[in-house]
C-alpha positions in Angstrom: 19.2 -12.4 -5.7 17.4 -15.8 -5.7 18.6 -17.6 -2.5 18.9 -16.1 1.1 22.8 -16.7 0.6 22.6 -14.2 -2.1 21.5 -11.7 0.3 24.4 -12.2 2.7 26.9 -11.9 -0.4 25.2 -8.6 -1.7 25.2 -7.0 1.8 28.7 -8.2 2.5 30.5 -7.3 -0.9 28.2 -4.5 -2.0 27.6 -2.6 1.2 30.7 -3.9 3.3 28.6 -5.1 6.1 30.0 -8.0 8.3 28.6 -11.3 7.8 26.9 -11.0 11.3 25.1 -7.8 10.1 24.3 -9.3 6.7 22.7 -12.1 8.7 20.4 -9.8 10.5 19.2 -8.4 7.1 18.7 -11.9 5.7 16.4 -12.8 9.0 14.8 -9.6 8.4 13.7 -10.4 5.1 12.1 -13.7 6.0 10.4 -12.1 9.3 12.7 -13.8 11.7 14.8 -10.7 13.0 15.0 -10.6 16.6 14.0 -6.9 17.0 12.9 -3.9 14.8 15.6 -1.6 16.1 18.2 -4.0 15.3 17.0 -4.4 11.7 16.4 -0.7 11.1 20.1 -0.1 12.5 21.5 -2.5 9.8 19.4 -0.8 7.1 21.0 2.5 8.0 24.3 1.0 8.0 23.7 -0.5 4.7 22.8 2.9 3.1 25.5 4.9 4.8 28.2 2.3 3.9 27.1 2.6 0.1 27.3 6.3 0.2 30.7 6.0 1.7 31.8 3.9 -1.0 30.5 6.6 -3.6 27.5 4.9 -5.1 24.6 7.1 -6.2 21.3 6.9 -4.4 19.7 5.7 -7.4 21.8 2.8 -7.4 21.6 2.2 -3.5 17.9 2.3 -3.1 17.4 0.2 -6.3 19.6 -2.6 -4.7 17.8 -2.1 -1.3 14.3 -2.2 -2.9 15.5 -5.5 -4.6 16.5 -6.9 -1.0 13.1 -5.7 0.4 11.1 -7.5 -2.3 13.3 -10.7 -1.9 11.0 -12.0 0.9 8.1 -12.5 -1.5 9.8 -15.2 -3.6 13.2 -16.2 -2.1 14.0 -19.4 -0.2 16.8 -21.3 1.2 19.1 -23.3 -1.1 18.7 -26.3 0.9 14.8 -26.3 0.4 15.6 -25.4 -3.4 17.6 -28.3 -3.8 15.5 -30.7 -2.0 12.3 -29.6 -3.8 14.1 -30.0 -7.2 15.1 -33.6 -6.3 11.6 -34.5 -5.1 10.0 -32.9 -8.2 12.1 -34.5 -10.4 11.6 -38.0 -8.8 8.0 -37.3 -8.8 7.9 -36.6 -12.4 9.9 -39.6 -13.3 7.4 -42.0 -11.3 4.6 -40.4 -12.6 5.8 -40.7 -16.4 7.2 -44.3 -16.1 5.0 -45.7 -13.4 1.7 -43.9 -13.4 -0.4 -46.4 -11.8 2.0 -47.0 -8.9 2.5 -43.0 -8.5 -1.5 -42.4 -8.5 -1.9 -45.4 -5.9 0.8 -43.9 -3.8 -0.7 -40.1 -4.3 -4.1 -41.7 -2.9 -2.6 -43.8 -0.1 -0.7 -40.5 1.0 -4.1 -38.7 1.3 -4.5 -37.3 -2.1 -3.9 -33.5 -2.5 -5.9 -30.6 -3.6 -8.6 -32.6 -5.4 -11.0 -35.3 -4.0 -9.9 -38.9 -4.2 -12.3 -39.8 -6.8 -10.6 -37.4 -9.3 -7.2 -38.9 -8.8 -8.9 -42.3 -9.4 -10.2 -40.4 -12.7 -6.6 -39.7 -13.5 -5.6 -43.3 -12.9 -8.2 -44.5 -15.1 -6.9 -42.2 -18.0 -3.6 -44.2 -17.5 -5.4 -47.5 -18.1 -6.3 -48.3 -14.5 -9.2 -50.6 -13.6 -10.6 -49.3 -10.4 -12.1 -52.3 -8.0 -14.3 -52.0 -4.9 -12.9 -53.2 -1.9 -12.8 -56.9 -1.7 -12.4 -59.2 1.1 -9.6 -61.2 -0.4 -7.7 -58.7 -2.2 -7.9 -55.3 -0.6 -5.9 -53.8 2.4 -6.5 -51.0 4.7 -4.9 -48.5 1.9 -5.2 -48.7 -1.7 -3.7 -51.8 -3.3 -2.4 -52.1 -6.9 -2.5 -55.7 -8.4 -1.4 -55.6 -11.9 -3.4 -52.7 -13.4 -6.2 -53.0 -11.0 -6.4 -50.7 -8.1 -8.3 -52.2 -5.2 -9.9 -49.5 -3.0 -8.9 -49.8 0.6 -11.1 -50.7 3.6 -10.2 -47.4 4.9 -12.5 -45.4 2.6 -15.6 -47.3 4.0 -17.4 -44.9 6.3 -18.5 -46.5 9.6 -16.4 -49.6 9.2 -14.4 -50.0 12.3 -10.8 -50.2 12.6 -11.0 -53.2 14.7 -13.1 -55.2 12.2 -10.5 -54.2 9.2 -7.5 -55.3 11.8 -9.6 -58.9 12.4 -10.3 -59.4 8.7 -6.6 -58.7 7.5 -5.3 -60.7 10.4 -7.1 -63.6 9.8 -6.6 -63.5 6.1 -2.9 -63.3 6.4 -2.6 -66.2 9.0 -5.0 -68.6 7.5 -5.2 -67.5 3.8 -8.1 -66.1 1.8 -11.9 -66.6 2.5 -13.9 -69.3 0.5 -17.3 -68.1 1.1 -19.6 -66.0 3.3 -19.9 -68.6 5.7 -16.1 -69.0 5.9 -15.9 -65.6 6.7 -18.4 -65.7 9.5 -16.8 -68.6 11.1 -13.3 -67.1 11.0 -14.0 -63.4 11.8 -15.8 -61.9 14.7 -18.1 -59.3 13.5 -21.4 -57.8 13.8 -24.5 -57.7 11.4 -24.0 -53.9 11.0 -20.4 -54.3 10.3 -21.0 -57.3 7.9 -23.6 -55.4 6.0 -21.3 -52.5 5.2 -19.1 -55.1 3.6 -21.9 -56.8 1.8 -23.3 -53.5 0.4 -19.9 -52.3 -1.1 -19.7 -55.8 -2.8 -16.8 -57.1 -1.1 -18.1 -60.6 -1.2 -18.6 -60.5 -5.2 -16.1 -63.4 -5.5 -19.0 -65.7 -4.2 -20.9 -64.8 -7.4 -24.1 -64.3 -5.4 -25.8 -60.9 -5.4 -25.7 -58.5 -2.7 -29.4 -58.9 -1.6 -28.9 -62.7 -1.3 -25.7 -62.4 0.8 -27.5 -59.9 3.1 -30.3 -62.2 3.8 -27.9 -65.1 4.3 -25.9 -63.1 6.7 -29.1 -62.3 8.7 -30.2 -65.8 8.9 -26.8 -67.1 9.7 -25.0 -64.7 12.0 -25.6 -64.8 15.5 -27.4 -61.4 16.2 -28.4 -61.9 19.9 -25.3 -59.9 21.0 -23.4 -63.0 22.4 -19.9 -63.0 21.1 -17.0 -65.1 21.8 -13.3 -64.7 20.7 -12.9 -68.4 21.5 -12.2 -70.9 18.3 -14.7 -73.5 17.5 -13.7 -76.8 18.1 -15.4 -78.5 15.4 -16.4 -77.0 11.9 -19.9 -75.4 12.0 -22.6 -77.0 9.8 -24.4 -74.1 8.4 -28.0 -74.4 7.3 -28.9 -73.7 3.8 -31.5 -71.5 3.1 -33.6 -71.5 -0.1 -34.2 -68.0 -1.0 -36.2 -66.6 -3.9 -34.0 -65.0 -6.8 -33.0 -61.7 -5.5 -31.7 -59.3 -7.9 -30.1 -55.7 -7.6 -29.3 -53.1 -10.3 -26.3 -51.0 -10.9 -28.3 -47.8 -9.7 -28.6 -49.2 -6.4 -25.0 -50.2 -6.5 -24.0 -46.6 -7.2 -26.1 -45.2 -4.4 -24.3 -47.7 -2.2 -21.2 -46.6 -3.2 -22.0 -43.0 -2.8 -23.0 -43.6 0.8 -20.2 -45.7 1.9 -17.5 -44.4 -0.2 -18.4 -40.8 -0.9 -18.5 -41.5 -4.5 -19.7 -43.9 -7.2 -17.2 -46.0 -9.5 -19.7 -45.3 -12.5 -19.5 -42.0 -14.4 -21.9 -39.1 -13.0 -23.0 -38.9 -16.6 -24.6 -42.3 -16.5 -26.6 -41.3 -13.4 -28.3 -38.2 -15.2 -31.9 -38.7 -16.1 -32.6 -35.8 -18.4 -31.5 -35.7 -22.1 -28.3 -33.9 -22.7 -28.3 -32.6 -26.2 -26.5 -29.9 -28.3 -23.5 -30.1 -26.1 -19.9 -29.6 -27.1 -16.8 -31.2 -25.7 -13.7 -29.5 -24.0 -11.7 -30.5 -26.9 -13.9 -28.2 -29.3 -13.5 -25.0 -27.2 -10.7 -23.8 -29.4 -13.1 -23.9 -32.3 -15.6 -21.6 -30.7 -13.5 -18.6 -29.3 -15.6 -15.4 -28.2 -18.8 -17.8 -29.2 -21.3 -18.8 -26.6 -21.7 -22.7 -26.3 -23.1 -25.4 -24.1 -21.0 -28.0 -22.4 -22.2 -30.5 -19.9 -19.4 -31.0 -17.3 -19.0 -33.1 -14.1 -17.9 -30.9 -11.1 -14.2 -31.5 -10.0 -13.8 -28.5 -7.9 -14.9 -24.9 -7.2 -13.8 -22.0 -5.1 -14.7 -18.4 -4.6 -12.4 -15.5 -5.3 -12.5 -11.6 -4.9 -12.3 -9.2 -7.4 -10.3 -5.7 -7.1 -13.5 -4.2 -6.0 -14.1 -7.0 -3.2 -17.0 -8.5 -4.9 -17.2 -12.6 -5.1 -16.6 -14.5 -8.4 -16.4 -18.3 -8.7 -13.8 -20.5 -10.5 -14.7 -24.0 -11.3 -13.2 -27.0 -12.9 -15.3 -29.6 -14.8 -14.5 -32.9 -16.8 -16.8 -33.4 -19.8 -18.3 -36.8 -20.9 -15.0 -37.7 -22.5 -13.1 -37.1 -19.2 -11.3 -34.0 -20.3 -11.0 -31.1 -18.1 -12.4 -27.5 -18.6 -12.5 -24.4 -16.5 -15.7 -22.1 -16.1 -15.9 -18.5 -14.4 -19.0 -17.2 -12.8 -18.5 -13.5 -12.8 -20.0 -11.2 -10.3 -23.2 -10.6 -12.3 -24.1 -14.4 -12.5 -22.2 -15.9 -9.5 -25.4 -15.6 -7.2 -28.0 -16.3 -9.9 -26.5 -19.8 -10.6 -25.0 -21.4 -7.5 -22.8 -24.5 -7.6 -24.5 -27.1 -5.3 -22.0 -29.9 -4.7 -20.8 -32.8 -7.1 -22.7 -33.6 -10.2 -23.3 -32.9 -13.6 -23.8 -29.3 -14.7 -25.1 -27.7 -18.0 -22.8 -24.8 -18.5 -23.5 -22.3 -21.1 -21.1 -19.5 -21.8 -18.6 -17.5 -24.0 -15.4 -19.1 -24.8 -12.2 -17.1 -23.8 -8.7 -17.6 -25.0 -5.7 -16.6 -23.2 -2.3 -17.7 -24.3 -3.9 -20.8 -25.7 -6.0 -21.7 -22.8 -9.3 -21.8 -23.2 -12.3 -21.4 -20.6 -15.7 -20.5 -20.4 -17.3 -17.2 -19.1 -20.7 -18.7 -17.7 -23.9 -16.9 -18.9 -25.9 -19.5 -17.1 -25.6 -23.1 -15.3 -27.7 -25.7 -14.2 -27.3 -28.7 -12.1 -28.9 -31.8 -13.8 -31.1 -34.3 -11.9 -30.1 -37.9 -11.4 -32.0 -41.2 -11.4 -33.6 -41.6 -8.0 -32.7 -44.6 -5.8 -35.4 -47.3 -6.9 -35.4 -48.7 -3.2 -36.8 -45.4 -2.1 -40.0 -45.8 -4.3 
């Protein structure tokens, strides 16, 4: 018995229950029976009918136990068919349209993993991940060629009305030509504009974020008086001569972590200690039952309970080549070596093999420090 309909057939043809009685049995297996007494009565009739047909008790209770265990795995045929179709369609799209598929998954809210690891998968499929852009991004993620432009919806503290004004203005009157053009056309506060500048959404201007930030402060009306009325004449903006202002990739990474929740650069690039003598996930098969060191960037982690009720931790990492590996903190080390958020960890442990799936039984682990934000010095 695989489907709920199979229970109906067995009860009807094996135990001579009516289809109505068989349906009570089916509902009982899925926990939807109307009363316990009704279900027990059908159970007794099932057994008595089978005995009346001359079946041995061993056979009767073997079939009955199969029906009772049915609730653990069976489902309706309609669900089965729809899941099969959806699974096949998803597999087809992921195989032949991987970038479109991953963009759609991200726009659908992702799944078990965080957005940055779906982006990691997209990178492995050849995607170029781009920060939000004033002229190319929408509220959701947008795929242009092989470039996935992150959506404005990722930006923490960017107001919905700001996004709506920006997109409406761009749709009606075309792309923005400069920061001045944007300020003229979109009603926005200095706080909201700062978010867009810090995420490098104006990079098409070829100016650094620091220069754009100073220009925004000088040019934007920050006295709190705002108007939606269109300007009759084009505003002549003053040109301010600024000293050369630079920002570096480390500052950009910290801005991305604050605004998006993750950096576009690899976490391994941010580590400020030497990573030596580490192996790769692809080499685990060469060190079965041996202890090795692998540096891994945390993907996800969760606790599980042993049969004795003690806690253990199951974690998934990616190595510096982007390949995944699993690590287990058993009960004797789970408290001594905690996992403290995203980042790169040195994982030292014994490699185990189970049906050609390799994982690490952790002996010790340590989170590596990263380069500090130079602006905090």
